[in-house]
MDTraj code that builds the backbone (N, CA, C; nanometers):
import mdtraj as md
import numpy as np

residues = "MET THR GLN ARG ARG ASN PRO GLU VAL HIS ALA PRO THR GLY GLN LEU MET SER LEU ARG ASP ALA ALA ALA LEU ALA GLN VAL ASP ILE LYS THR ILE ARG ARG TRP ILE ASP ARG GLY HIS LEU ALA ALA TYR ARG MET GLY PRO ARG LEU LEU ARG VAL GLU ARG SER GLU LEU MET ALA ALA ALA LYS PRO VAL PRO ALA ASN PHE PRO GLY GLY ALA ALA".split()
xyz = np.array([
    [0.0837, -0.0975, 0.0205],
    [0.0333, 0.0204, 0.0025],
    [0.0783, 0.1344, -0.0325],
    [0.0520, 0.2466, -0.0672],
    [0.1299, 0.3284, -0.0998],
    [0.0705, 0.4420, 0.0024],
    [0.1634, 0.5157, 0.0633],
    [0.1101, 0.6486, 0.1683],
    [0.1035, 0.7645, 0.0425],
    [-0.0104, 0.8219, 0.0807],
    [-0.0135, 0.9508, 0.0245],
    [0.0461, 1.0469, 0.0667],
    [0.0899, 1.1319, 0.0110],
    [0.1554, 1.3239, 0.0944],
    [0.0304, 1.3606, 0.1074],
    [0.0299, 1.4571, 0.1734],
    [-0.1121, 1.5844, 0.1906],
    [-0.0040, 1.6524, 0.0861],
    [-0.1172, 1.7014, 0.0460],
    [-0.0664, 1.8197, -0.0422],
    [-0.0176, 1.9998, 0.0061],
    [-0.0932, 2.0077, 0.1491],
    [-0.0571, 2.0924, 0.2391],
    [0.0087, 2.0983, 0.3137],
    [0.0768, 1.9978, 0.3505],
    [0.1864, 1.9719, 0.4362],
    [0.3461, 1.9802, 0.3719],
    [0.4092, 2.1041, 0.4474],
    [0.5402, 2.0820, 0.3229],
    [0.6649, 2.0727, 0.4163],
    [0.7526, 2.0227, 0.3797],
    [0.9182, 2.0103, 0.4707],
    [0.9447, 2.1637, 0.5069],
    [1.0046, 2.1248, 0.5984],
    [1.0433, 2.2529, 0.7399],
    [1.1909, 2.3149, 0.6722],
    [1.1399, 2.3783, 0.6402],
    [1.2710, 2.5102, 0.5863],
    [1.3459, 2.5934, 0.6911],
    [1.3287, 2.6195, 0.7904],
    [1.3651, 2.7038, 0.8806],
    [1.4585, 2.6342, 1.0192],
    [1.4481, 2.6392, 1.1105],
    [1.5142, 2.6428, 1.2071],
    [1.4143, 2.5313, 1.3420],
    [1.4555, 2.4281, 1.3385],
    [1.3895, 2.3298, 1.4409],
    [1.3987, 2.3365, 1.5460],
    [1.3470, 2.2872, 1.6187],
    [1.3285, 2.3103, 1.7831],
    [1.2533, 2.2267, 1.8250],
    [1.2655, 2.1484, 1.9578],
    [1.2275, 2.0833, 2.0648],
    [1.1296, 2.1773, 2.1226],
    [1.0244, 2.0763, 2.1265],
    [0.9264, 2.1656, 2.2192],
    [0.8954, 2.1543, 2.3186],
    [1.0000, 2.1658, 2.3955],
    [1.0309, 2.2099, 2.5059],
    [1.1480, 2.3072, 2.5075],
    [1.2269, 2.3493, 2.3648],
    [1.2145, 2.4433, 2.3623],
    [1.1269, 2.5874, 2.3200],
    [1.0250, 2.5399, 2.2478],
    [0.9328, 2.6104, 2.1675],
    [0.8423, 2.7083, 2.3016],
    [0.7971, 2.5783, 2.4023],
    [0.7170, 2.5855, 2.4778],
    [0.8576, 2.7390, 2.5976],
    [0.8929, 2.6989, 2.5870],
    [1.0075, 2.7935, 2.6488],
    [0.9962, 2.9616, 2.5882],
    [1.0517, 2.9553, 2.4733],
    [1.0358, 3.0775, 2.3609],
    [0.9085, 3.1241, 2.3763],
    [0.7670, 3.0732, 2.3551],
    [0.6369, 3.0833, 2.3847],
    [0.6140, 3.1397, 2.5118],
    [0.6433, 3.1072, 2.6137],
    [0.6398, 3.0867, 2.7645],
    [0.4821, 3.0833, 2.8085],
    [0.4811, 2.9144, 2.7601],
    [0.3921, 2.8332, 2.7847],
    [0.4411, 2.6816, 2.7993],
    [0.3430, 2.6154, 2.8694],
    [0.3591, 2.4841, 2.9439],
    [0.3635, 2.4353, 2.7723],
    [0.4886, 2.3148, 2.7271],
    [0.4982, 2.1892, 2.6561],
    [0.3570, 2.1049, 2.6569],
    [0.2429, 2.1231, 2.7145],
    [0.0761, 2.0870, 2.7229],
    [0.0792, 2.1801, 2.5763],
    [0.0307, 2.3032, 2.6160],
    [0.0025, 2.3554, 2.5183],
    [0.1071, 2.4393, 2.3702],
    [0.2041, 2.3631, 2.3158],
    [0.2387, 2.3239, 2.2439],
    [0.1756, 2.2145, 2.1937],
    [0.1779, 2.0961, 2.2867],
    [0.1309, 1.9760, 2.1937],
    [-0.0234, 1.9700, 2.1675],
    [-0.1268, 2.1110, 2.2288],
    [-0.2366, 2.0917, 2.1958],
    [-0.2521, 2.2332, 2.0419],
    [-0.1880, 2.2862, 2.0732],
    [-0.1632, 2.3739, 1.9180],
    [-0.1213, 2.2595, 1.8319],
    [-0.0691, 2.1740, 1.8086],
    [-0.0238, 2.0953, 1.6990],
    [-0.1638, 1.9437, 1.7265],
    [-0.1998, 1.9547, 1.7701],
    [-0.3048, 1.8459, 1.7538],
    [-0.4162, 1.9355, 1.7480],
    [-0.4270, 2.0486, 1.7481],
    [-0.5466, 2.1716, 1.6636],
    [-0.5362, 2.2149, 1.5824],
    [-0.3997, 2.1708, 1.4821],
    [-0.3917, 2.2250, 1.3236],
    [-0.2939, 2.3757, 1.3583],
    [-0.2550, 2.3836, 1.4806],
    [-0.2611, 2.5743, 1.4824],
    [-0.0926, 2.6020, 1.5063],
    [0.0138, 2.4486, 1.4834],
    [0.1418, 2.4499, 1.4362],
    [0.1509, 2.3405, 1.4585],
    [0.2464, 2.3512, 1.2961],
    [0.3292, 2.1920, 1.2406],
    [0.4161, 2.1647, 1.3315],
    [0.3830, 2.0209, 1.3246],
    [0.5479, 1.9561, 1.3620],
    [0.5862, 1.8429, 1.2658],
    [0.6952, 1.8142, 1.2709],
    [0.7746, 1.7538, 1.1926],
    [0.8295, 1.6515, 1.2657],
    [0.7936, 1.5059, 1.2540],
    [0.8498, 1.3786, 1.3710],
    [1.0028, 1.3414, 1.2831],
    [1.0883, 1.3117, 1.3841],
    [1.2057, 1.3075, 1.3277],
    [1.2613, 1.1739, 1.3962],
    [1.1543, 1.0844, 1.4162],
    [1.2145, 0.9522, 1.4385],
    [1.0710, 0.8893, 1.5203],
    [1.1073, 0.7637, 1.5482],
    [0.9412, 0.7286, 1.6283],
    [0.8813, 0.8252, 1.7433],
    [0.9680, 0.8588, 1.7920],
    [0.9158, 0.9759, 1.9060],
    [0.9062, 1.1014, 1.8635],
    [0.9936, 1.1302, 1.8135],
    [1.0874, 1.2733, 1.8269],
    [1.0174, 1.3463, 1.7506],
    [0.9596, 1.4682, 1.7940],
    [0.8821, 1.5746, 1.7304],
    [0.9957, 1.7190, 1.7180],
    [0.9420, 1.7727, 1.6803],
    [1.0496, 1.8787, 1.6398],
    [0.8713, 2.0783, 1.5565],
    [0.9636, 2.1696, 1.5492],
    [0.8502, 2.2545, 1.5296],
    [0.9508, 2.3461, 1.4544],
    [0.9409, 2.4325, 1.3574],
    [0.9622, 2.5130, 1.3089],
    [0.9701, 2.6668, 1.4009],
    [1.0767, 2.7330, 1.4455],
    [1.0826, 2.8330, 1.4986],
    [0.9711, 2.9443, 1.4146],
    [0.9961, 2.9733, 1.2774],
    [0.9776, 3.0854, 1.2557],
    [0.7567, 3.0510, 1.2235],
    [0.7160, 2.9154, 1.2085],
    [0.6318, 2.8642, 1.2305],
    [0.5322, 2.8914, 1.3962],
    [0.6151, 2.8808, 1.4555],
    [0.5968, 2.9233, 1.6066],
    [0.5925, 3.0822, 1.5918],
    [0.6666, 3.1800, 1.6016],
    [0.6133, 3.2874, 1.6071],
    [0.5558, 3.3667, 1.5022],
    [0.4604, 3.3006, 1.4296],
    [0.3563, 3.3402, 1.3346],
    [0.2950, 3.3057, 1.4127],
    [0.2272, 3.2182, 1.4941],
    [0.1467, 3.1545, 1.5652],
    [0.0901, 3.2938, 1.6551],
    [0.1931, 3.3113, 1.7243],
    [0.2129, 3.4318, 1.8178],
    [0.1319, 3.5614, 1.7389],
    [0.0459, 3.5934, 1.7242],
    [-0.0005, 3.7350, 1.6472],
    [-0.0771, 3.8533, 1.7357],
    [-0.0696, 3.9064, 1.7325],
    [-0.0784, 4.0771, 1.8452],
    [-0.2043, 4.0269, 1.7771],
    [-0.2833, 4.0554, 1.9709],
    [-0.4250, 4.0850, 1.9494],
    [-0.4626, 4.2226, 1.9259],
    [-0.5555, 4.1990, 1.8605],
    [-0.5900, 4.3897, 1.8856],
    [-0.6840, 4.4064, 2.0535],
    [-0.6720, 4.5654, 2.0504],
    [-0.6684, 4.5981, 2.1571],
    [-0.8911, 4.6240, 2.1784],
    [-0.9177, 4.6672, 2.0391],
    [-1.0486, 4.6762, 2.0622],
    [-1.1615, 4.5964, 2.1076],
    [-1.1529, 4.5177, 2.2284],
    [-1.2456, 4.3915, 2.2681],
    [-1.3239, 4.4756, 2.4128],
    [-1.4211, 4.4457, 2.4555],
    [-1.5334, 4.5465, 2.5277],
    [-1.4354, 4.5591, 2.6636],
    [-1.3804, 4.6725, 2.7625],
    [-1.3248, 4.5896, 2.8711],
    [-1.1417, 4.6727, 2.8224],
    [-1.1371, 4.6744, 2.7128],
    [-0.9835, 4.6785, 2.6456],
    [-0.9387, 4.8156, 2.6095],
    [-0.8330, 4.8922, 2.6517],
    [-0.8073, 5.0026, 2.5818],
    [-0.8467, 5.0304, 2.4166],
    [-0.8536, 5.1863, 2.4255],
    [-0.9399, 5.1867, 2.2962],
    [-0.7987, 5.2476, 2.1858],
])
top = md.Topology()
chain = top.add_chain()
for i, resn in enumerate(residues, 1):
    res = top.add_residue(resn, chain, resSeq=i)
    for name in ("N", "CA", "C"):
        top.add_atom(name, md.element.get_by_symbol(name[0]), res)
traj = md.Trajectory(xyz[None], top)
């Protein structure tokens, strides 16, 4: 049986980092990084049977500024 490639998935082009390093950079728990991967907010790359890496540029792109025009926020 041949395995089909997902056309939306691309090969990593930038700096890959461990989930632990990604969590430290984003100042979140490693479980949060895993949730982002599970929900499709962040792409992960398998480097072996258990080892996952994320691309630094994708992590930084996921950290988008939130506009302050919400109820109770600054105007």
